[in-house]
LUMDOKOL-266891 format. One line per 5 residues: their letters; for each residue x, y, z of C-alpha. Coordinates in steps of 0.1 Angstrom, whole numbers, plus 5000, padded with zeros to 4 digits. Example, Ala and Ser with C-alpha at 12.3 -4.5 7.8 and 13.67 -1.06 7.14 Angstrom:
<atoms>
AS = 5123:4955:5078 | 5137:4989:5071
</atoms>
This chain:
<atoms>
XXXXX = 7634:4843:5728 | 7609:4859:5709 | 7622:4856:5671 | 7649:4838:5676 | 7657:4797:5663
XXXXX = 7688:4778:5681 | 7712:4772:5658 | 7717:4732:5655 | 7751:4729:5672 | 7753:4702:5649
XXXXX = 7762:4724:5616 | 7788:4741:5630 | 7815:4732:5605 | 7828:4738:5574 | 7812:4715:5549
XXXXX = 7840:4696:5523 | 7849:4723:5493 | 7825:4753:5501 | 7825:4773:5467 | 7801:4804:5480
XXXXX = 7805:4817:5515 | 7786:4843:5530 | 7787:4867:5563 | 7772:4879:5586 | 7786:4913:5599
XXXXX = 7810:4917:5569 | 7823:4954:5577 | 7835:4944:5612 | 7876:4946:5606 | 7882:4904:5616
XXXXX = 7855:4898:5591 | 7863:4922:5564 | 7896:4904:5567 | 7883:4871:5563 | 7863:4879:5537
XXXXX = 7893:4895:5516 | 7911:4859:5523 | 7882:4840:5511 | 7881:4861:5481 | 7922:4853:5475
XXXXX = 7914:4820:5475 | 7890:4818:5449 | 7857:4814:5468 | 7825:4835:5458 | 7819:4862:5493
XXXXX = 7790:4876:5497 | 7781:4896:5528 | 7755:4924:5549 | 7761:4945:5576 | 7739:4971:5591
XXXXX = 7766:5002:5597 | 7791:5001:5561 | 7813:5030:5565 | 7853:5035:5559 | 7879:5020:5557
XXXXX = 7862:4988:5557 | 7833:4994:5528 | 7865:5011:5507 | 7880:4975:5509 | 7859:4952:5498
XXXXX = 7844:4968:5471 | 7878:4975:5462 | 7881:4936:5460 | 7847:4937:5439 | 7827:4915:5470
XXXXX = 7790:4927:5474 | 7781:4944:5505 | 7737:4940:5514 | 7730:4967:5535 | 7710:4959:5567
XXXXX = 7702:4926:5573 | 7674:4903:5556 | 7663:4866:5551 | 7664:4871:5518 | 7701:4875:5517
XXXXX = 7703:4839:5523 | 7679:4831:5493 | 7713:4819:5473 | 7718:4789:5498 | 7755:4795:5505
XXXXX = 7776:4766:5509 | 7788:4783:5544 | 7776:4809:5564 | 7802:4831:5585 | 7789:4849:5613
XXXXX = 7801:4875:5631 | 7801:4888:5668 | 7781:4918:5663 | 7754:4893:5654 | 7729:4883:5677
XXXXX = 7703:4856:5681 | 7675:4872:5669 | 7688:4890:5638 | 7668:4875:5606 | 7700:4866:5589
XXXXX = 7707:4841:5620 | 7674:4835:5625 | 7668:4826:5584 | 7700:4805:5590 | 7689:4784:5617
XXXXX = 7654:4773:5597 | 7674:4765:5563 | 7700:4744:5589 | 7733:4758:5567 | 7767:4752:5579
XXXXX = 7778:4781:5595 | 7809:4792:5619 | 7824:4818:5638 | 7848:4840:5622 | 7879:4825:5642
XXXXX = 7865:4791:5642 | 7859:4801:5604 | 7902:4814:5606 | 7920:4787:5620 | 7898:4758:5601
XXXXX = 7907:4771:5567 | 7943:4791:5575 | 7960:4786:5609 | 7963:4748:5595 | 8000:4739:5588
XXXXX = 8012:4771:5597 | 8032:4790:5629 | 8006:4811:5640 | 8024:4839:5655 | 7993:4860:5682
XXXXX = 7999:4892:5691 | 7975:4895:5723 | 7969:4921:5752 | 7946:4949:5760 | 7967:4974:5743
XXXXX = 7990:4972:5714 | 7976:4943:5696 | 7969:4964:5664 | 8000:4982:5663 | 8022:4951:5673
XXXXX = 8012:4928:5648 | 8011:4952:5624 | 8052:4958:5634 | 8056:4920:5634 | 8036:4913:5598
XXXXX = 8057:4945:5580 | 8088:4937:5594 | 8087:4898:5584 | 8075:4911:5550 | 8109:4937:5547
XXXXX = 8134:4910:5561 | 8121:4881:5535 | 8095:4860:5552 | 8063:4877:5543 | 8037:4861:5570
XXXXX = 7999:4855:5561 | 7985:4873:5585 | 7946:4891:5595 | 7949:4919:5620 | 7926:4945:5634
XXXXX = 7934:4973:5610 | 7947:4986:5576 | 7987:4979:5573 | 8000:5009:5550 | 8030:4984:5543
XXXXX = 8003:4963:5523 | 7973:4983:5520 | 7951:4954:5537 | 7946:4938:5572 | 7944:4903:5560
XXXXX = 7972:4885:5536 | 7980:4845:5526 | 8014:4838:5515 | 8032:4809:5512 | 8056:4812:5543
XXXXX = 8055:4792:5575 | 8041:4821:5595 | 8006:4835:5600 | 8005:4866:5621 | 7972:4873:5644
XXXXX = 7961:4898:5663 | 7941:4882:5696 | 7916:4897:5708 | 7900:4886:5739 | 7867:4897:5732
XXXXX = 7842:4866:5724 | 7834:4847:5693 | 7797:4845:5685 | 7764:4839:5702 | 7767:4805:5701
XXXXX = 7803:4802:5706 | 7807:4824:5742 | 7843:4824:5745 | 7870:4845:5738 | 7883:4845:5702
XXXXX = 7917:4840:5708 | 7912:4810:5719 | 7911:4795:5685 | 7942:4812:5672 | 7962:4783:5682
XXXXX = 7991:4798:5692 | 8028:4785:5686 | 8046:4819:5699 | 8024:4847:5717 | 8034:4885:5722
XXXXX = 8018:4897:5754 | 8016:4931:5757 | 7993:4940:5786 | 7961:4930:5808 | 7939:4953:5823
XXXXX = 7901:4949:5829 | 7884:4959:5795 | 7848:4947:5779 | 7826:4953:5810 | 7800:4939:5790
XXXXX = 7815:4903:5790 | 7838:4901:5816 | 7823:4913:5854 | 7860:4917:5863 | 7900:4917:5860
XXXXX = 7896:4880:5873 | 7876:4869:5845 | 7898:4886:5822 | 7932:4868:5835 | 7913:4835:5835
XXXXX = 7910:4842:5800 | 7940:4855:5788 | 7958:4825:5814 | 7943:4802:5796 | 7950:4815:5761
XXXXX = 7986:4814:5776 | 7985:4778:5781 | 7975:4772:5749 | 8011:4779:5741 | 8025:4745:5732
XXXXX = 8061:4735:5752 | 8081:4737:5716 | 8063:4778:5716 | 8073:4810:5731 | 8054:4839:5755
XXXXX = 8072:4869:5747 | 8057:4888:5776 | 8055:4926:5789 | 8065:4920:5826 | 8062:4955:5834
XXXXX = 8026:4951:5835 | 8023:4927:5869 | 7991:4913:5859 | 8011:4900:5828 | 8045:4891:5846
XXXXX = 8015:4873:5874 | 8001:4849:5842 | 8035:4842:5828 | 8048:4819:5856 | 8022:4797:5844
XXXXX = 8035:4790:5812 | 8041:4757:5799 | 8061:4775:5771 | 8097:4793:5780 | 8087:4828:5786
XXXXX = 8109:4857:5769 | 8104:4892:5793 | 8106:4925:5781 | 8103:4961:5793 | 8118:4991:5802
XXXXX = 8127:4976:5843 | 8162:4959:5850 | 8159:4926:5849 | 8142:4921:5815 | 8157:4899:5793
XXXXX = 8148:4927:5764 | 8153:4965:5780 | 8143:4992:5762 | 8165:5026:5773 | 8169:5063:5765
XXXXX = 8136:5068:5745 | 8144:5099:5725 | 8114:5112:5705 | 8113:5139:5675 | 8082:5150:5658
XXXXX = 8067:5116:5648 | 8097:5094:5651 | 8117:5079:5679 | 8147:5056:5687 | 8158:5038:5714
XXXXX = 8185:5018:5728 | 8179:4978:5726 | 8195:4956:5753 | 8195:4917:5753 | 8206:4904:5787
XXXXX = 8222:4936:5796 | 8240:4936:5758 | 8236:4968:5743 | 8225:4954:5708 | 8224:4988:5689
XXXXX = 8201:5017:5683 | 8165:5010:5670 | 8142:5039:5651 | 8108:5040:5652 | 8083:5061:5623
XXXXX = 8056:5068:5655 | 8064:5086:5688 | 8060:5074:5723 | 8072:5046:5750 | 8045:5024:5744
XXXXX = 8051:5019:5704 | 8091:5014:5714 | 8079:4987:5739 | 8056:4974:5708 | 8088:4976:5689
XXXXX = 8111:4959:5709 | 8080:4928:5714 | 8087:4924:5673 | 8124:4924:5680 | 8121:4897:5709
XXXXX = 8102:4869:5685 | 8116:4878:5656 | 8158:4870:5669 | 8134:4839:5685 | 8129:4827:5649
XXXXX = 8163:4835:5638 | 8162:4865:5623 | 8191:4890:5626 | 8191:4921:5650 | 8199:4947:5619
XXXXX = 8170:4930:5595 | 8145:4934:5621 | 8158:4971:5628 | 8156:4979:5593 | 8120:4967:5597
XXXXX = 8109:4985:5618 | 8126:5014:5605 | 8103:5014:5575 | 8073:5010:5594 | 8043:5029:5574
XXXXX = 8019:5024:5602 | 7988:5013:5608 | 7952:5036:5597 | 7936:5049:5625 | 7965:5047:5649
XXXXX = 7980:5081:5656 | 7976:5087:5619 | 7981:5125:5599 | 7947:5128:5580 | 7955:5164:5564
XXXXX = 7966:5198:5576 | 7946:5227:5564 | 7954:5260:5572 | 7981:5252:5598 | 7955:5224:5619
XXXXX = 7970:5189:5618 | 7940:5163:5624 | 7950:5131:5638 | 7929:5103:5639 | 7934:5072:5666
XXXXX = 7913:5046:5681 | 7921:5051:5713 | 7889:5045:5736 | 7900:5022:5767 | 7918:5050:5801
XXXXX = 7956:5038:5796 | 7950:5039:5756 | 7938:5071:5757 | 7969:5081:5784 | 7995:5069:5766
XXXXX = 7985:5079:5730 | 7984:5115:5745 | 8015:5117:5757 | 8033:5103:5725 | 8013:5134:5713
XXXXX = 8026:5157:5731 | 8059:5144:5727 | 8055:5147:5691 | 8040:5180:5690 | 8059:5199:5726
XXXXX = 8049:5233:5716 | 8014:5229:5699 | 7981:5235:5715 | 7965:5201:5715 | 7927:5196:5711
XXXXX = 7911:5163:5720 | 7878:5147:5708 | 7866:5117:5724 | 7836:5095:5713 | 7828:5073:5742
XXXXX = 7815:5041:5716 | 7825:5007:5727 | 7805:4990:5753 | 7828:4998:5782 | 7834:5033:5774
XXXXX = 7795:5039:5776 | 7791:5026:5810 | 7799:5043:5838 | 7828:5017:5857 | 7852:5042:5838
XXXXX = 7844:5073:5845 | 7866:5079:5877 | 7893:5065:5849 | 7890:5093:5823 | 7890:5121:5843
XXXXX = 7929:5114:5849 | 7937:5109:5814 | 7932:5140:5794 | 7964:5160:5815 | 7982:5163:5784
XXXXX = 7955:5177:5760 | 7953:5217:5761 | 7915:5213:5755 | 7888:5181:5757 | 7859:5181:5734
XXXXX = 7837:5152:5745 | 7808:5137:5723 | 7775:5127:5747 | 7777:5087:5739 | 7745:5068:5724
XXXXX = 7726:5059:5757 | 7729:5020:5764 | 7696:5006:5761 | 7704:4974:5783 | 7716:4991:5818
XXXXX = 7701:5020:5837 | 7709:5053:5838 | 7730:5055:5865 | 7753:5029:5849 | 7759:5050:5820
XXXXX = 7794:5070:5811 | 7784:5108:5811 | 7804:5131:5793 | 7789:5160:5812 | 7804:5143:5837
XXXXX = 7839:5140:5825 | 7840:5179:5813 | 7832:5190:5847 | 7858:5168:5865 | 7886:5178:5840
XXXXX = 7873:5217:5839 | 7874:5213:5879 | 7912:5201:5871 | 7918:5235:5849 | 7915:5219:5817
XXXXX = 7896:5233:5792 | 7870:5213:5782 | 7829:5208:5770 | 7800:5179:5762 | 7784:5184:5731
XXXXX = 7754:5167:5722 | 7764:5154:5687 | 7793:5158:5658 | 7779:5187:5644 | 7781:5206:5675
XXXXX = 7817:5192:5682 | 7825:5205:5644 | 7811:5238:5646 | 7831:5247:5679 | 7863:5235:5659
XXXXX = 7859:5261:5629 | 7850:5291:5654 | 7880:5284:5676 | 7907:5267:5652 | 7941:5280:5652
XXXXX = 7973:5277:5634 | 7996:5253:5649 | 7967:5231:5667 | 7966:5199:5664 | 7933:5182:5665
XXXXX = 7931:5146:5678 | 7897:5130:5671 | 7897:5097:5692 | 7869:5069:5682 | 7868:5032:5679
XXXXX = 7843:5045:5650 | 7835:5063:5620 | 7825:5090:5638 | 7800:5107:5619 | 7831:5114:5592
XXXXX = 7843:5140:5613 | 7879:5134:5600 | 7872:5147:5564 | 7845:5172:5573 | 7864:5187:5598
XXXXX = 7898:5189:5572 | 7868:5201:5545 | 7854:5227:5560 | 7888:5241:5574 | 7892:5244:5540
XXX = 7865:5265:5527 | 7866:5302:5528 | 7852:5327:5558
</atoms>
């Protein structure tokens, strides 16, 4: 491959007692978490990234970690003891090429997590297509409130800690188990490295169309993950999901089932939503334990909380302590997060991008604001959402919205135009259903439309897995300007 040098697989290991670690792609959520933990251990940490934006850029700046903008060979001039390579990095990346030329030791982020932080810990891994970040954040926060503050690495900033990673002396380490691939030199799912002792599995659907050919290939990866849980561990499985139920049968460890249907060992009933809070009845083996409150709306969030109850009860924590921890959960940045209210317009930020996540998020927000006009702004940004694979599915998930504003995605240069997602087509499909919808070429055009049409009482929900050109703060600022 032109411009690329293959890394020496013999150097894919951690040196003894490294002092300086450099991270290529440091602003990814997992990589920033890794940087924070290495910094917490007293190591010198540097990094580089092409796309530097909040909240990770602010987090790293707060730690005093230097982030170099862009990728350049001379970023490795100091010859760090170890280089951690993010999965955003390609084999032609100038720093990857220089890493190969210098012959420095290197690891992927998941390999580094296992090597530096999971040895000797009880790894509690939260996996699934949806709900990983929220559920792992609930788990870490509830353990903290129960007096067993865990180490953790999570794909979002957990409000209780103001960060997405932490080290502790606790025997527990909570990991968000992502099924996306590890690195260009290690093409396996990240969670295969996470040494699960106990795991929560929330859901399994087709996703990540850039690396998985179909649902069967995703199921194979999750099956391998489940097979890594030792017989003395446990799998907490959301068996209302038929694929989860299918995969759980092959586990070599005990399986604890949870859901909202009859037959689940742990069952949620009578969900009640009031504003941005909800409460529900918790049944264990058909016995009512009590009601549990969560400061989040929606059935999917209630089920995430139920999974935490099931796992922590298995680990010996009393129900009252677990319920108290869940009730005081402060949330996760970019998950149903109210960014501000100006002139009566509420601006909500959420990460949802998969069709199922979009549908469940809007269902929850409609329950929270049943009488308000719900204006949804959606940016297709992931490799999957910019492909036509979900074109038809997206047309069926915006029913709860009163108006939908769509950004045209940045085209993928690796696939034909016929295989790419079209916001114009989605807008037409939604209009055909009686949902007011329009596609826009860029963020500025969306902002102009919002400012022209915003009304007091509107809830503007912005869905994207990226910075979206700072649309949240720009909208709040413009709403606050006179005239």
